[in-house]
N, CA, C and O atoms as a GROMACS GRO file, in nm:
protein
  240
    1MET      N    1   0.085  -0.117   0.000
    1MET     CA    2   0.000   0.000   0.000
    1MET      C    3   0.090   0.124   0.000
    1MET      O    4   0.186   0.130   0.076
    2GLY      N    5   0.059   0.223  -0.085
    2GLY     CA    6   0.139   0.343  -0.095
    2GLY      C    7   0.093   0.450   0.002
    2GLY      O    8   0.009   0.428   0.088
    3GLU      N    9   0.151   0.567  -0.016
    3GLU     CA   10   0.116   0.682   0.069
    3GLU      C   11  -0.028   0.724   0.039
    3GLU      O   12  -0.071   0.717  -0.076
    4PRO      N   13  -0.102   0.768   0.140
    4PRO     CA   14  -0.238   0.814   0.114
    4PRO      C   15  -0.236   0.946   0.037
    4PRO      O   16  -0.142   1.024   0.050
    5THR      N   17  -0.339   0.969  -0.043
    5THR     CA   18  -0.350   1.096  -0.115
    5THR      C   19  -0.463   1.180  -0.059
    5THR      O   20  -0.465   1.302  -0.078
    6GLN      N   21  -0.558   1.116   0.009
    6GLN     CA   22  -0.668   1.189   0.070
    6GLN      C   23  -0.721   1.110   0.189
    6GLN      O   24  -0.733   0.988   0.184
    7ILE      N   25  -0.751   1.183   0.297
    7ILE     CA   26  -0.815   1.126   0.414
    7ILE      C   27  -0.932   1.218   0.446
    7ILE      O   28  -0.914   1.335   0.478
    8ALA      N   29  -1.054   1.162   0.435
    8ALA     CA   30  -1.178   1.242   0.452
    8ALA      C   31  -1.168   1.364   0.359
    8ALA      O   32  -1.147   1.347   0.239
    9HIS      N   33  -1.183   1.485   0.411
    9HIS     CA   34  -1.177   1.605   0.326
    9HIS      C   35  -1.040   1.672   0.330
    9HIS      O   36  -1.026   1.789   0.297
   10TYR      N   37  -0.939   1.595   0.372
   10TYR     CA   38  -0.802   1.645   0.376
   10TYR      C   39  -0.724   1.591   0.255
   10TYR      O   40  -0.715   1.470   0.236
   11GLN      N   41  -0.669   1.679   0.174
   11GLN     CA   42  -0.588   1.640   0.058
   11GLN      C   43  -0.442   1.636   0.103
   11GLN      O   44  -0.386   1.738   0.140
   12ILE      N   45  -0.382   1.518   0.100
   12ILE     CA   46  -0.244   1.500   0.145
   12ILE      C   47  -0.150   1.559   0.038
   12ILE      O   48  -0.161   1.528  -0.080
   13THR      N   49  -0.057   1.645   0.083
   13THR     CA   50   0.036   1.708  -0.011
   13THR      C   51   0.180   1.662   0.009
   13THR      O   52   0.265   1.689  -0.076
   14GLY      N   53   0.209   1.593   0.119
   14GLY     CA   54   0.344   1.542   0.138
   14GLY      C   55   0.362   1.481   0.275
   14GLY      O   56   0.283   1.505   0.366
   15LYS      N   57   0.467   1.403   0.289
   15LYS     CA   58   0.500   1.341   0.418
   15LYS      C   59   0.601   1.430   0.489
   15LYS      O   60   0.702   1.468   0.430
   16LEU      N   61   0.574   1.462   0.615
   16LEU     CA   62   0.664   1.546   0.693
   16LEU      C   63   0.764   1.463   0.772
   16LEU      O   64   0.878   1.506   0.792
   17GLY      N   65   0.723   1.346   0.817
   17GLY     CA   66   0.814   1.263   0.895
   17GLY      C   67   0.745   1.141   0.950
   17GLY      O   68   0.624   1.120   0.932
   18GLU      N   69   0.825   1.059   1.018
   18GLU     CA   70   0.772   0.937   1.078
   18GLU      C   71   0.849   0.908   1.205
   18GLU      O   72   0.970   0.927   1.211
   19GLY      N   73   0.778   0.862   1.307
   19GLY     CA   74   0.841   0.834   1.434
   19GLY      C   75   0.776   0.717   1.502
   19GLY      O   76   0.712   0.633   1.438
   20GLY      N   77   0.793   0.711   1.634
   20GLY     CA   78   0.742   0.600   1.712
   20GLY      C   79   0.591   0.586   1.711
   20GLY      O   80   0.538   0.475   1.715
   21MET      N   81   0.520   0.699   1.706
   21MET     CA   82   0.374   0.694   1.707
   21MET      C   83   0.315   0.662   1.571
   21MET      O   84   0.211   0.596   1.563
   22GLY      N   85   0.378   0.706   1.465
   22GLY     CA   86   0.324   0.687   1.331
   22GLY      C   87   0.384   0.788   1.236
   22GLY      O   88   0.498   0.832   1.254
   23ALA      N   89   0.309   0.825   1.135
   23ALA     CA   90   0.357   0.917   1.032
   23ALA      C   91   0.280   1.049   1.040
   23ALA      O   92   0.164   1.053   1.080
   24VAL      N   93   0.348   1.157   1.000
   24VAL     CA   94   0.288   1.290   0.998
   24VAL      C   95   0.290   1.340   0.854
   24VAL      O   96   0.393   1.336   0.786
   25TYR      N   97   0.175   1.387   0.808
   25TYR     CA   98   0.160   1.435   0.671
   25TYR      C   99   0.119   1.581   0.669
   25TYR      O  100   0.046   1.628   0.756
   26ARG      N  101   0.166   1.652   0.567
   26ARG     CA  102   0.117   1.787   0.538
   26ARG      C  103  -0.006   1.767   0.450
   26ARG      O  104  -0.007   1.684   0.359
   27ALA      N  105  -0.111   1.845   0.479
   27ALA     CA  106  -0.235   1.830   0.403
   27ALA      C  107  -0.306   1.964   0.393
   27ALA      O  108  -0.273   2.060   0.463
   28THR      N  109  -0.405   1.968   0.305
   28THR     CA  110  -0.492   2.084   0.294
   28THR      C  111  -0.632   2.041   0.336
   28THR      O  112  -0.688   1.946   0.281
   29ASP      N  113  -0.687   2.112   0.433
   29ASP     CA  114  -0.826   2.092   0.473
   29ASP      C  115  -0.908   2.161   0.365
   29ASP      O  116  -0.909   2.284   0.359
   30THR      N  117  -0.976   2.085   0.281
   30THR     CA  118  -1.044   2.143   0.164
   30THR      C  119  -1.170   2.221   0.197
   30THR      O  120  -1.218   2.297   0.113
   31LYS      N  121  -1.223   2.205   0.316
   31LYS     CA  122  -1.346   2.281   0.350
   31LYS      C  123  -1.313   2.428   0.375
   31LYS      O  124  -1.374   2.513   0.311
   32PRO      N  125  -1.220   2.462   0.467
   32PRO     CA  126  -1.185   2.604   0.480
   32PRO      C  127  -1.058   2.639   0.401
   32PRO      O  128  -1.013   2.754   0.405
   33ASN      N  129  -1.000   2.540   0.328
   33ASN     CA  130  -0.879   2.560   0.248
   33ASN      C  131  -0.762   2.608   0.333
   33ASN      O  132  -0.701   2.711   0.305
   34LEU      N  133  -0.731   2.531   0.439
   34LEU     CA  134  -0.620   2.562   0.528
   34LEU      C  135  -0.516   2.451   0.526
   34LEU      O  136  -0.550   2.334   0.511
   35ASP      N  137  -0.389   2.488   0.542
   35ASP     CA  138  -0.284   2.388   0.556
   35ASP      C  139  -0.288   2.332   0.698
   35ASP      O  140  -0.303   2.407   0.794
   36VAL      N  141  -0.275   2.200   0.709
   36VAL     CA  142  -0.279   2.131   0.839
   36VAL      C  143  -0.174   2.021   0.839
   36VAL      O  144  -0.117   1.987   0.736
   37ALA      N  145  -0.148   1.966   0.957
   37ALA     CA  146  -0.066   1.846   0.971
   37ALA      C  147  -0.156   1.736   1.026
   37ALA      O  148  -0.237   1.759   1.115
   38ILE      N  149  -0.140   1.616   0.972
   38ILE     CA  150  -0.220   1.501   1.014
   38ILE      C  151  -0.125   1.392   1.063
   38ILE      O  152  -0.032   1.354   0.992
   39LYS      N  153  -0.150   1.342   1.183
   39LYS     CA  154  -0.070   1.231   1.235
   39LYS      C  155  -0.154   1.104   1.222
   39LYS      O  156  -0.266   1.097   1.271
   40VAL      N  157  -0.098   1.004   1.156
   40VAL     CA  158  -0.162   0.874   1.138
   40VAL      C  159  -0.089   0.776   1.229
   40VAL      O  160   0.029   0.748   1.210
   41LEU      N  161  -0.161   0.725   1.328
   41LEU     CA  162  -0.100   0.634   1.426
   41LEU      C  163  -0.073   0.497   1.366
   41LEU      O  164  -0.150   0.449   1.283
   42SER      N  165   0.035   0.435   1.410
   42SER     CA  166   0.062   0.298   1.370
   42SER      C  167  -0.042   0.207   1.437
   42SER      O  168  -0.099   0.242   1.540
   43ALA      N  169  -0.065   0.091   1.378
   43ALA     CA  170  -0.164  -0.002   1.432
   43ALA      C  171  -0.128  -0.045   1.574
   43ALA      O  172  -0.217  -0.054   1.660
   44ALA      N  173  -0.001  -0.072   1.600
   44ALA     CA  174   0.042  -0.114   1.734
   44ALA      C  175   0.018  -0.004   1.836
   44ALA      O  176  -0.023  -0.032   1.949
   45PHE      N  177   0.043   0.118   1.798
   45PHE     CA  178   0.022   0.231   1.889
   45PHE      C  179  -0.126   0.250   1.918
   45PHE      O  180  -0.165   0.271   2.033
   46ALA      N  181  -0.208   0.243   1.815
   46ALA     CA  182  -0.353   0.265   1.830
   46ALA      C  183  -0.419   0.155   1.912
   46ALA      O  184  -0.523   0.178   1.974
   47ALA      N  185  -0.361   0.035   1.914
   47ALA     CA  186  -0.420  -0.078   1.987
   47ALA      C  187  -0.382  -0.079   2.135
   47ALA      O  188  -0.437  -0.158   2.212
   48ASP      N  189  -0.289   0.006   2.176
   48ASP     CA  190  -0.241   0.009   2.315
   48ASP      C  191  -0.308   0.124   2.389
   48ASP      O  192  -0.282   0.240   2.357
   49PRO      N  193  -0.395   0.096   2.489
   49PRO     CA  194  -0.468   0.202   2.559
   49PRO      C  195  -0.379   0.308   2.624
   49PRO      O  196  -0.413   0.426   2.623
   50ASP      N  197  -0.265   0.267   2.679
   50ASP     CA  198  -0.175   0.365   2.742
   50ASP      C  199  -0.113   0.457   2.638
   50ASP      O  200  -0.105   0.578   2.658
   51ARG      N  201  -0.071   0.400   2.527
   51ARG     CA  202  -0.013   0.483   2.419
   51ARG      C  203  -0.118   0.575   2.357
   51ARG      O  204  -0.090   0.690   2.324
   52LEU      N  205  -0.240   0.523   2.342
   52LEU     CA  206  -0.348   0.605   2.286
   52LEU      C  207  -0.380   0.721   2.380
   52LEU      O  208  -0.408   0.831   2.333
   53ALA      N  209  -0.376   0.698   2.510
   53ALA     CA  210  -0.398   0.806   2.608
   53ALA      C  211  -0.288   0.910   2.596
   53ALA      O  212  -0.314   1.030   2.607
   54ARG      N  213  -0.164   0.867   2.575
   54ARG     CA  214  -0.052   0.960   2.554
   54ARG      C  215  -0.076   1.048   2.432
   54ARG      O  216  -0.054   1.169   2.436
   55PHE      N  217  -0.122   0.986   2.323
   55PHE     CA  218  -0.152   1.062   2.202
   55PHE      C  219  -0.263   1.164   2.228
   55PHE      O  220  -0.254   1.278   2.184
   56THR      N  221  -0.365   1.123   2.298
   56THR     CA  222  -0.477   1.214   2.331
   56THR      C  223  -0.428   1.333   2.411
   56THR      O  224  -0.466   1.446   2.384
   57ARG      N  225  -0.343   1.308   2.510
   57ARG     CA  226  -0.287   1.418   2.589
   57ARG      C  227  -0.204   1.511   2.502
   57ARG      O  228  -0.213   1.633   2.514
   58GLU      N  229  -0.124   1.454   2.413
   58GLU     CA  230  -0.042   1.536   2.324
   58GLU      C  231  -0.130   1.623   2.233
   58GLU      O  232  -0.099   1.740   2.210
   59ALA      N  233  -0.239   1.567   2.183
   59ALA     CA  234  -0.328   1.640   2.094
   59ALA      C  235  -0.397   1.757   2.165
   59ALA      O  236  -0.427   1.859   2.104
   60GLN      N  237  -0.422   1.741   2.295
   60GLN     CA  238  -0.489   1.847   2.370
   60GLN      C  239  -0.392   1.959   2.399
   60GLN      O  240  -0.429   2.058   2.462
   0.00000   0.00000   0.00000
């Protein structure tokens, strides 16, 4: 499977990096036409309740 090109109404424009949690992409939110960053969690990270809580805290 290759890099995503679109997630919901976000148009992916490039990969910014990858780390322990997953990958981060540069994207355009097509509804208000704003540049955003999207973090896609790895399956192992998303399946671990403690790691998912860490991600939630980071997002807040």
